[in-house]
C-alpha positions, 0 to 999 in steps of 0.5 A: 548757571542753567539748573539753578532756579535763583541766580542772583549770586555766583561763587566760583569753585575756588577749592580742591577736593581730591580722595586719594590713597593717602585720604581725602585732601582738601586745599583752598585758593585763597586759604580762607583769608577772603571770599569771592562772589559775583552779583549781577547789577541788574535786578533779574539777576545772571541769565542762565548761560554767562560769560564776561568779555572785554567789554565787561564793567566789573565793579569790586567792593572789598567787604571787611569781615567784622565777625573774626569768630564765625565760621570760615569759608572752607565749611561753607563754601558748596563743592559746585558753582551753583547757588544753594537749593532746597534739596542741597540744603536738605540732609536726606540721602536723596539730596546728598545723591542729587549733590553728587550728581551736579558736583560730577556733571550727572543728570540728577535723575541718576541719583533716584537709580542711585537711591534703590540701589543703596535700598537694596543694600539696606542702606537708607539713612545718610548716617548709616552711608557715612558709616558704610563708606568709611569701613570696608564695607563699601567694597562689599556694594554691588548693586552699584557700577564702580565708578558712582560707587567711587564717586559717593565714597569720594564725596562722604570722604571728603566732606569728612575730612573738610571739617579738619581744615576749618582753623577755629584759633587765629593761625597768625597770632604767633607768626607774622611771617606766616601771614606775609607767606600765606598773603604771598601765595594768595597773590601767586593764585592771581598771578597764576591765572592771569598768566603773569606767574613769571613775574613774582617768586615762589616766596617772598623774601620778607616772609622768608627773613621773618620765619627765620626771626621768629623761629630763632626767638623760641629754637636755641642755635648757634647760628649755622643750622637756621642760616643754612636753612635760611640760605636755602630758602632765600634760593625760592626768592629769587625770580625766574622771569623770563624776558620778552621779545622787546627786551631781547631787542633792546639787548640786540640794539645795544650791542649794535650801537656799542659795537658801532661806537667801538668802530668809530673809535678804532679809526680814531685810534688808529689815526692818532696812533700813526700821528704818535708814531710819526712824532715818536720816530722824529723824537728818536731821530733828532735823539741819535743825532744830539747823541752823535754829536756828543759823541763827536764833542767827546772825541774832541775835547782833548783837542780844544783843551790843548789848543787853550793850553797853548794860548793860555785862552780859558774862554775857549774850554768855558764855550766848549762846556756849554755848547756841551750843556746844551747839546746834552740838554736838548737830548734829554728833551729829545729823549723825554718827548721820546719816552712819552710819545712811546708811551702814548702810542703804547697805550693808543695800540693797547685800546685798539687791541682791546677795542678789536677784542671787544667787536670780536665778543660783541660779534659772537654776542649777535649771533647768539639766540638771546632768547635761547640763551637767556632760558638758560640763566634761571635758577635751579631751584633746590629739591630737598632739604635734609636735616642730619644728627643725633636724637633730640636736636630739634630737627623734626621741629625746625623741618616743621616751623620753618617751612609752614612760617616761610609760605610753603605749601605742605602737601600733607601733615608731617610723616613718619617714613613707616607711615608710607611703608605698606604691606602688600606690593605696589602699595607703598608706589601708589601712595606716593605717588598720590601724595606727590601728585597732590603738588601738580594740582596746585603747581603755582605753588612751592609744595614739600613733603616732610618724612620725618626719619627719611632713611627709613623710606630711603635707605642704600641700594645694595645687594641686601635691599628689599626689592619693595624698597627697592621700587619706593626709592626709584618711584621717589626719584623719579618724580624729583629730577627725574622722567615724572619730574613735579617741578614745584614739589621738594622734600623735606626729611630729618634722620639719624643715620645720614650714612645709611641713606641712598647716594642717589636721593642724597645728590638730589638734598642740595642742602644738607645741615648737621644739626649737633648737640647745644653748646656750652652757650646755648645750653646756658641760654636754655637753663636761664628762665631757671634765673626767672624762676627763682633767683635766690636757688638759681644764681649766675654759680649754679647755672654755669654748673648746671652747663658743665654737668650737662655736657653732652646733652641734646637738646630734648634732655636739656628741656627735660632737665629744665621741667624736671626741675620746675616740677621738684621746685614745686613739692621742695623750693630749695634744692640742694645741690645732690637733688639737682645732680640726681635730678641731672642723672635721671635725665642723662640715663633717660636719654642715653648722655653717657660719660664712659660707662656713667654719667657727667652728674653721677661722676660729679657727685663721687668727686664733688670738686671735679669742675674746682679748677683752685684745687687742681685735681688730677682729674679736673676738667677745668682747663683755665686760660685755655678755649677747648672745641670740645674734641677729644682723643684718646689714645690707649696703646700710647696711654695718652689723650688729645684735647684740641684748642681753638686758637693753640695747639693740641694739649696732650696729657697722660692717662692715668697709670692704674 
């Protein structure tokens, strides 16, 4: 602070200003949620040169902003770390040049040299300088050296662009998720400067979950698209924290303790195994002995019975049978004991075998470098999200809203691929590099480029591809999982022609979601507000009729139809069926929703009972008691059509013979 005459307040530089090939770029680390000022407790203020140490006492006072409509920090903040001086507050040309000197660590005397050079070019006012610096005439100025000339132009353009970052309205009025996401981004900054970033995930799980809920309120979806986007964003909510050396040592100690316990268990189980094996051998010996005695008695049975018959002594038979029964009982007991002892020693043997396998595994674990292996457990974040499908289905709107609500930082406004194509060689590549390297300046945040119609930027590289296109694709791929990888940069893309995109780029887009035309249930949900507009003109039956005649309509076509109906009702409160079909036919033709060579509303006017299942007309589209999937195959050679059903075999119908 040696260049300041008043040193009561120190405001750190928490703002990035950068001027690149795409234009000026401003980023506030604190996202206008707060300001940070340091004030010295002593009346003397700060010394000319100072620093904080471990013994510095810091008292934090949080001051709530009372005026919510006050000019926010992005426009009030100075460009350097110095307090305002009368020269800085002036609007003179010399005052601006002095500010440029201080910001770029130049001697303030150089400002007078630059001023004289500008006067030689007839630039005498600040307004004239701003005008010249904003057009191509600036390149023709030769009195100033290249480096100061570039600094002056950057400063003028960046200050002019900073006004675009002043948010007049409350950005969190319509999205609570955006507020949670921005608070998380500010928290990431503080974790970053204190070297604790590993303990905090890229995105806040609450912000991601709430963002999808908020988008679902206004975007009608069957569930698959938003669910896929939700699953993609949830991967950024995981923490790739690296365990400390103490944690690795604790892991090794646990393995060693488990290893010691297993070895102790093996010793005791081996003793038990030997005892069980001996008892089993004894039981087997007794079993064989009693089996032999039974066999001997069986051979003596005829002799004993013959003697008993000769002497007419039945007691001998009874004694003999009792002896046989006793031996049989003893044999059964010995067999049971033998069986139990066999199961017991086999069980103990299995325990010993499992323990030996665990010991082998633990010995392998102890040979590993735990720290190196733990690093390989980091989750690989998806580097891209691609939405593809027919026009008018809301792909671009989805990308723009979900990402911002979830807390992803956009390095630019959403772009079209044509904005990145430049006529001269190398300009497109430089533009892409400058946009992507913006993410490098805020490496603690997950940053995204949103590109609509991205197939125009990354077409297939074949023999017919232009060399400028190939160079642009190579630059883009090298910075996304390539040799110049920017790890915190992801790409959001939308296209109608996925089949015409480069395969290498598609591989980097881990999440690819098809955004199709709305289903009948979604179309009904989109048209339901017409019931609130006029419940007498639009009843449930009429809404169902509109749902049928808008078959194959895109979301944009249904929205345009709803708007045209509202406008028509202001002139004619009651709309007839023909007027309604005419409006629907106009929307179908505007958005190319063809049904053969015509439109479905036009066919409905020619065949008024086409949806009447009671009449059972020959060309009725109603399929009672069935649930079609919407896919129909027409076979002109066999003259039939196949209608796919949800839970039933495919329905086959013959085509008209005429």
